[in-house]
N, C-alpha and C positions, 0 to 999 in steps of 0.2 A: 155379618153372617158369612161363614165359609162356604155357603151354598145358596142357591135360589130354589124356592119351592114352586113347582109347576103343577097345576091341577090336572087330573085325568078325567075320563068319563065317569068314574066312580068317585064321589067327593072325598071319601075317607082314604083312598089310595092316592099316594103322593109321589110324584117324580121329583127327585132331588138332583140338581145340577151343581157340581162343585165349582168353586173358584180355584183354578189351576194356575200355579206360578211356574213358568218355564223359562229356560234360557238355553244356551249352548250345552250346558252340562246335563240337561234333562228336565224333569219337572218335580213339583211337590204339590200335594194337596192334603187337607185333612179329610180322611174318609169317614170319620165319625167323631163327634164331640157331643156328649150327652146334654150338656147345658145348652148349646146352640141348637141341637135337634129339638129339644123341648120348647125352646123359645120360638122357633120358626114354625113348628107343626102343631103345638098345643098337646103333644103326646110325649110322655116320659116313660118309655118302655124299659124294663129291666131285661137285658139279654143274658141268657144262661148257656147258650150253645152256639158255636160257630161251625159251619159246614162248608166243604169245598168239593165241587164235582167237576169232572172233565167229560166233555161229550164231543163225539165226532159230528161232522156235518150230517144233518138230517135226523139226529137223535131227538126224539120228543119225550120229555119227562113231564108227567102230570096227566091230568090236573089233580094235585094232591091236597089233602087237608087232614086234620085230626078232629074227629067228632067229640072226643073228650080231650082235655088238655089242648085246646086250639092254640095254634102258634101265630103270633105276629112275626113278620119277617122283614128284614132290611136286606135287600138283594143287590148284587152288582156283578159285573163281568170284568175279569182282569186279563183275559186273553180271548181273542176272537170276538164273536157277536152272537146274540140270541134275540129272538122275538119272545118277549115275556108276556104272559097272559094271566089275568086275575078274574075270577068269577065270584060275584056276591052270592053267598049261600045262606044269608040270614032272612028267614021267611018274613020277619016283621019289617024288613027294609023296603023302601019304595023302589030300590034297585035290584031286588031279588031276581036272580037269573040273568042279570046283565053282566057284560064283560068289558074289560079294558085291556088294550095291548100296547106295548111300547118296545122299541128296540133299545137294548142295552149293549154296550160294547166297550172294549178296552179303549177305543178311541174317544168315545163321548164321555166315558167315566161316570155316566149317570147311575143313580141308585133308585130303587123303588121301595117305598114303605107300604107293606101289605098288612093291615090289621087282622087280628083273629076273626074268624067267621067267613073267610074267603078261601076258595080253592085256588091253587097256583100251579102253573106249569110253564115250560118254555121249549122252544125248538132251537137247536144250534144251527146257525146260518154260516158257520165257518168250519174249516177242517178240524180244528180243535178249539173248543170254547171252554174256558175255565170260569166257573160260577162260584161266587162266595156269598154266603148268607148267614146272618145272625138270627137267632130265634128267641122268642120270649118264653118258650116252654121246651121241655125236653121231648125227644122223639119217643113215642110209645107204639110199637108195632101193632099191638092189639086195638089201638084206636085210629090207626091210619086208614084213610079211605081214598078212593080214586073216583073221579067224575069223568065220564066218557069225553075224550078230547075233541071228537068230531060230532057231538050230539047236534042234530039238525035244529033242535029247539034253541040251542045257544047261538048257532050260526057264527062261530068264531072264524075270522078270516086269517087262517094260518098262511104265511108266505112260503108255501112249499114249492112253488114253481114247477109243478108236475111231478115232483119226487114223492115216493112213498116214505113216510116217516118210519124210523126204527123205534119200536116200542118195547117196553117191558111187558111180560105176559099180563101182569095185573092191570096195566093201563089199557091194553088191547081188550080186556074183558070187563072193563069198568062199566057201571050202569049209567044210563042217561039221567039227566036232572030229575025227571018225573019219578024215578025209582031210587034215587040216592038219599042217604040220610042228610038232613040239613040242620041248621041251627034255628032256635026259636026267635 
């Protein structure tokens, strides 16, 4: 396998650590191989869209999801570092309302598999963090939703070290878990 699968606090959310081959010239690793991903995770997603964002230190994006056309995501950081957070929004799940967080960075080259049915967000911990992600469905503005990033019911431990996050208006006005749309 070109990577190791590491479990998270949410069983369906998987942290992937690649095998990196490096020498004096630099490094190489396979960032995605459909066959190996399916063999290691038991999941064989069809990715239809790739996204790339750049965020300054303290920018918090999320927690986002699509209520219709839910997206599975394979996310990674290619510059800087982020604290990446996932929240289970599937009412039938024993983990409904629980979250998991991991640091993703250009240095650790880790990736996170987030299945459909989860809200997702991150905060940039570096001056400029570049975030890449593949999605299993297209983005639909009319179906996009946000969950309040600092909802006390969730109790997410964001590593903000006393700084106020920079938020989009939709994220600052997002509803808490008790008021948001969720999945059956």
